[in-house]
C-alpha positions in Angstrom: -33.8 -81.7 4.1 -34.9 -84.7 6.1 -32.8 -85.6 9.1 -30.4 -88.5 9.0 -32.4 -90.3 11.6 -35.6 -90.1 9.5 -33.7 -91.3 6.4 -32.3 -94.3 8.2 -35.7 -95.1 9.6 -37.4 -95.0 6.2 -34.6 -96.5 4.2 -32.7 -98.9 6.4 -30.6 -100.1 3.5 -28.7 -96.8 3.4 -25.0 -96.8 4.3 -24.8 -95.0 7.6 -21.1 -94.2 7.0 -21.8 -92.3 3.8 -22.1 -88.8 5.4 -20.2 -86.9 2.7 -22.0 -84.3 0.7 -19.5 -84.4 -2.1 -21.2 -83.1 -5.3 -19.2 -85.3 -7.7 -20.2 -88.4 -5.8 -23.9 -87.4 -5.8 -23.7 -86.5 -9.5 -22.1 -89.9 -10.3 -24.8 -91.8 -8.4 -27.6 -89.8 -10.0 -26.1 -90.5 -13.5 -26.2 -94.2 -12.7 -29.9 -94.0 -11.7 -30.7 -92.1 -14.9 -28.9 -94.6 -17.0 -30.6 -97.5 -15.2 -34.1 -96.1 -15.7 -33.5 -95.3 -19.3 -32.2 -98.8 -19.9 -35.2 -100.4 -18.2 -37.6 -98.3 -20.3 -35.8 -99.3 -23.5 -35.9 -103.0 -22.6 -39.6 -102.8 -21.6 -40.5 -101.0 -24.8 -38.6 -103.2 -27.2 -39.3 -106.4 -25.2 -42.9 -106.4 -26.4 -41.7 -107.8 -29.7 -39.2 -110.3 -28.3 -41.4 -113.4 -28.9 -42.4 -112.3 -32.5 -39.0 -111.3 -33.7 -36.3 -112.3 -31.1 -33.2 -111.7 -33.2 -34.2 -108.3 -34.5 -35.5 -107.3 -31.1 -32.2 -108.3 -29.3 -30.2 -106.4 -31.9 -32.4 -103.3 -31.4 -32.1 -103.6 -27.6 -28.3 -103.9 -27.8 -28.0 -101.0 -30.2 -30.2 -98.9 -27.9 -28.2 -99.8 -24.8 -25.0 -98.9 -26.6 -26.5 -95.5 -27.6 -27.5 -94.9 -23.9 -23.9 -95.7 -22.9 -22.5 -93.2 -25.3 -25.1 -90.6 -24.2 -24.0 -90.9 -20.5 -20.2 -91.3 -21.2 -17.9 -88.4 -20.5 -15.0 -89.6 -22.7 -16.9 -89.9 -26.0 -19.8 -87.9 -27.6 -22.3 -88.6 -30.4 -21.8 -85.9 -33.1 -24.9 -86.4 -35.2 -27.6 -86.8 -32.6 -29.7 -83.9 -33.7 -28.8 -82.1 -30.5 -28.9 -78.3 -30.4 -26.2 -78.1 -27.7 -23.6 -76.6 -30.1 -26.0 -73.8 -31.0 -26.5 -73.1 -27.4 -22.7 -73.1 -26.8 -22.3 -70.6 -29.7 -25.0 -68.3 -28.2 -23.1 -68.4 -24.9 -19.9 -67.5 -26.6 -21.5 -64.7 -28.5 -23.1 -63.3 -25.3 -19.7 -63.5 -23.5 -17.9 -61.8 -26.4 -20.4 -59.0 -26.4 -20.2 -58.5 -22.7 -16.5 -59.0 -22.0 -15.1 -58.3 -25.5 -13.2 -61.6 -25.4 -13.6 -65.4 -24.8 -11.7 -67.3 -22.2 -9.2 -66.2 -19.6 -7.4 -63.0 -20.3 -3.7 -63.3 -21.0 -0.7 -61.1 -20.0 -0.3 -60.1 -23.7 -2.5 -57.3 -24.7 -2.1 -58.0 -28.5 -3.5 -61.5 -27.9 -6.4 -60.2 -25.9 -7.3 -57.8 -28.6 -7.9 -60.7 -31.0 -10.9 -61.6 -28.8 -9.7 -65.0 -27.6 -7.7 -65.7 -24.5 -6.9 -69.0 -22.9 -9.7 -71.5 -23.6 -10.7 -74.6 -21.6 -8.8 -77.6 -23.0 -5.8 -75.5 -24.0 -2.2 -76.4 -23.2 0.0 -73.3 -23.2 3.7 -73.7 -23.1 6.5 -71.3 -22.2 10.2 -72.1 -22.7 13.3 -70.1 -22.1 16.8 -70.3 -20.6 17.1 -70.1 -16.7 16.8 -66.6 -15.1 14.9 -65.2 -18.1 11.5 -65.1 -16.2 9.3 -68.1 -17.0 8.0 -68.2 -13.4 7.2 -64.5 -13.3 5.3 -64.6 -16.5 3.4 -67.7 -15.3 2.5 -65.9 -12.1 1.4 -62.8 -14.0 -1.0 -65.1 -16.0 -2.3 -66.5 -12.7 -2.8 -63.0 -11.2 -4.8 -61.8 -14.3 -7.0 -64.9 -14.1 -7.6 -64.3 -10.4 -8.6 -60.7 -11.0 -11.3 -62.0 -13.4 -12.6 -64.5 -10.8 -11.0 -67.7 -12.1 -9.7 -70.4 -9.7 -6.0 -71.1 -10.1 -3.8 -74.0 -9.0 -0.1 -73.2 -9.2 2.3 -76.2 -8.9 6.0 -75.6 -8.7 8.5 -78.5 -8.4 11.5 -76.2 -8.2 10.4 -73.3 -6.0 8.8 -73.4 -2.5 5.2 -72.2 -2.1 6.3 -69.4 0.2 8.5 -67.9 -2.6 5.7 -68.3 -5.1 3.3 -66.5 -2.7 5.7 -63.7 -2.1 6.1 -63.0 -5.8 2.3 -63.1 -6.2 2.0 -60.5 -3.4 4.0 -58.1 -5.4 2.1 -58.7 -8.7 -1.3 -58.5 -7.2 -0.4 -55.5 -5.0 0.8 -53.6 -8.1 -2.4 -54.4 -9.9 -4.4 -53.1 -6.9 -2.4 -49.9 -6.7 0.0 -50.8 -3.8 3.7 -50.1 -3.9 5.6 -53.2 -2.8 9.2 -54.3 -3.5 9.9 -58.0 -4.0 13.6 -57.6 -3.0 12.6 -55.7 0.2 10.1 -58.3 1.2 12.5 -61.1 0.6 15.5 -59.5 2.3 13.5 -58.0 5.2 14.2 -54.4 4.3 12.1 -51.6 5.6 8.7 -51.3 4.0 5.3 -49.7 4.7 4.0 -52.5 6.9 0.6 -50.9 7.4 0.0 -50.9 3.6 1.3 -54.5 3.3 -1.1 -55.5 6.1 -4.0 -53.7 4.4 -3.3 -55.5 1.1 -3.1 -58.9 2.7 -6.4 -58.4 4.6 -8.1 -57.3 1.3 -6.6 -60.2 -0.6 -9.2 -62.8 0.5 -10.8 -64.1 -2.7 -9.5 -67.7 -2.0 -8.8 -68.2 -5.8 -5.2 -69.3 -5.7 -3.8 -72.6 -4.5 0.0 -73.1 -4.4 1.7 -76.5 -4.3 5.4 -77.4 -4.1 5.1 -81.1 -3.2 2.4 -83.7 -3.2 1.7 -86.2 -0.3 5.1 -85.5 1.3 6.9 -86.4 -1.9 8.0 -84.9 -5.1 5.6 -83.6 -7.7 4.4 -86.3 -10.2 2.1 -86.4 -13.1 -0.3 -88.7 -11.2 -0.2 -86.2 -8.3 -0.9 -83.3 -10.5 -3.9 -85.1 -12.1 -5.3 -85.9 -8.6 -4.9 -82.3 -7.4 -6.7 -81.0 -10.5 -9.6 -83.4 -10.2 -9.9 -82.6 -6.4 -9.7 -78.8 -6.5 -11.1 -78.2 -10.0 -9.2 -75.1 -11.1 -10.0 -73.1 -14.1 -6.3 -72.6 -14.7 -3.6 -75.1 -13.8 0.0 -73.9 -14.0 3.0 -76.3 -13.8 6.1 -74.2 -13.5 9.2 -76.4 -14.4 7.6 -79.4 -15.9 11.1 -80.9 -16.6 11.3 -81.6 -12.8 8.0 -83.5 -12.6 8.6 -87.1 -11.7 6.7 -90.3 -11.9 6.7 -91.2 -15.6 7.0 -94.9 -16.4 10.2 -94.7 -18.5 13.9 -94.0 -17.8 14.4 -92.1 -21.1 14.2 -88.3 -20.5 12.7 -87.7 -23.9 10.0 -90.3 -23.5 9.4 -89.2 -19.9 8.8 -85.6 -21.0 6.6 -86.7 -23.9 4.5 -88.6 -21.4 4.3 -85.6 -19.2 3.4 -83.1 -21.9 0.7 -85.3 -23.4 -0.5 -86.1 -19.9 -1.1 -82.5 -19.2 -2.9 -82.0 -22.6 -5.2 -84.9 -21.8 -5.8 -83.5 -18.4 -6.7 -80.1 -19.8 -9.1 -81.6 -22.3 -10.8 -84.1 -20.0 -11.2 -81.6 -17.0 -12.0 -78.7 -19.3 -9.4 -76.4 -17.8 -6.5 -74.3 -19.1 -3.0 -75.6 -18.4 0.2 -73.6 -18.6 3.5 -75.5 -18.5 6.9 -73.9 -18.4 10.2 -75.7 -19.2 13.8 -74.9 -20.1 15.3 -74.2 -23.5 18.3 -76.4 -24.2 22.0 -75.3 -24.5 21.5 -74.5 -28.1 19.8 -71.4 -26.9 22.7 -70.3 -24.8 22.3 -66.7 -25.9 19.8 -65.3 -23.4 19.3 -62.2 -25.6 17.9 -64.3 -28.6 14.5 -65.9 -28.4 14.8 -69.7 -28.5 13.3 -71.4 -31.5 11.2 -74.6 -31.6 14.3 -76.7 -32.0 15.6 -75.4 -28.6 12.9 -77.0 -26.4 14.8 -79.1 -23.9 14.6 -82.9 -24.5 12.7 -82.9 -27.8 9.7 -81.3 -29.4 6.9 -83.2 -27.6 5.9 -80.0 -25.7 5.4 -78.1 -29.0 3.5 -81.0 -30.5 1.1 -81.2 -27.5 0.7 -77.4 -27.1 -2.1 -75.3 -28.5 0.0 -72.2 -28.0 3.8 -72.0 -27.4 5.8 -69.0 -26.4 9.6 -68.5 -26.1 11.2 -65.8 -24.0 14.5 -63.9 -23.9 16.1 -60.9 -22.3 16.8 -57.7 -24.1 20.3 -56.4 -24.7 19.0 -52.9 -24.3 17.7 -53.2 -20.7 17.1 -55.7 -18.0 13.7 -54.1 -17.6 12.5 -55.6 -20.9 11.6 -59.1 -22.0 10.9 -60.3 -25.5 8.2 -62.9 -26.1 7.9 -64.8 -29.4 4.9 -67.0 -30.5 6.3 -70.3 -31.8 2.9 -72.0 -32.2 -0.7 -70.9 -32.3 -3.7 -73.2 -32.1 -5.7 -72.0 -35.1 -3.9 -70.5 -38.1 -1.8 -67.4 -37.8 -0.9 -65.9 -34.5 -2.0 -62.3 -33.7 1.6 -61.5 -33.1 5.1 -62.7 -33.9 7.0 -60.9 -31.1 5.9 -58.5 -28.3 8.0 -56.5 -25.9 7.1 -56.6 -22.2 8.0 -53.9 -19.6 9.7 -56.0 -16.9 10.1 -54.4 -13.5 9.4 -57.5 -11.5 10.7 -56.1 -8.3 7.7 -53.7 -8.3 5.4 -56.4 -9.8 5.1 -54.5 -13.2 4.8 -56.9 -16.1 3.0 -55.4 -19.1 3.2 -55.3 -22.9 4.5 -52.1 -24.2 2.0 -50.0 -26.0 4.4 -49.6 -28.9 6.9 -52.3 -29.7 
């Protein structure tokens, strides 16, 4: 690359304060130049007939400029443009399916993975249950699986400090890597094999997980979540406890949550990421041993309406080492499962669907 001194000598109009190598900024500026050049070529080409047929030529120029705007826009696309992009996307999906046996980010539910489709970019996945059932643990398990496949994860928790989130993730990832850690021992300061813990921590250096429990020295808000997602560009965004997210423009709890849920769905779609949101079931689901139904989502059904896939969770009356997960909504047609049983020894970091339910 040329030096900054040479660039400023040759191009004195350059802004000397613009020293950032931010790719998004470069891409935006490049897109502007491409659009400008295409517009100039269009005007020059059509302008030859301006004197002969001014009205028709102006209409053609305006129509052409509008088409260029659509071509370069990121919030709208031209369906019938003769482009082969969808064919190329299909071929990529087919190659991915042949190589990895599934599309998207693998999930904590084996039955869902066997269907060949995991979490896909643009999906909003919701999890709801009564307190203490395990929404955070299941969300963290989803994050751990995504990390093991090389996906970047942003985990936002308005109700739990980042240190607690990271301690739980230690146990989950350690279990997946063959280490034997205890969450209760780590949390209480009981005796553990410190050499093994140190070995795990040193090996755990993929830099794929970002945790967040506040934004800009304040509470977590929808605007803050959107800003963090745009800045860090995760493949998977998890908001654990969305009912505690602040910053909506209405005082009505139902309207506030509706704005939050649809805001997350729009974020997932526009940023082409997967979003998992957890929230509480209402008091109508007081029995923690019965899976909450769609009518039990706290403060209305906006979450289910916005979600592509929705799960409810409950405990098992047979054992505290079991959790039941029901699928309340599935994006396309029938779900691959209605209910699955998870082995649930979270103290050891073991969360896994039972082979036989």
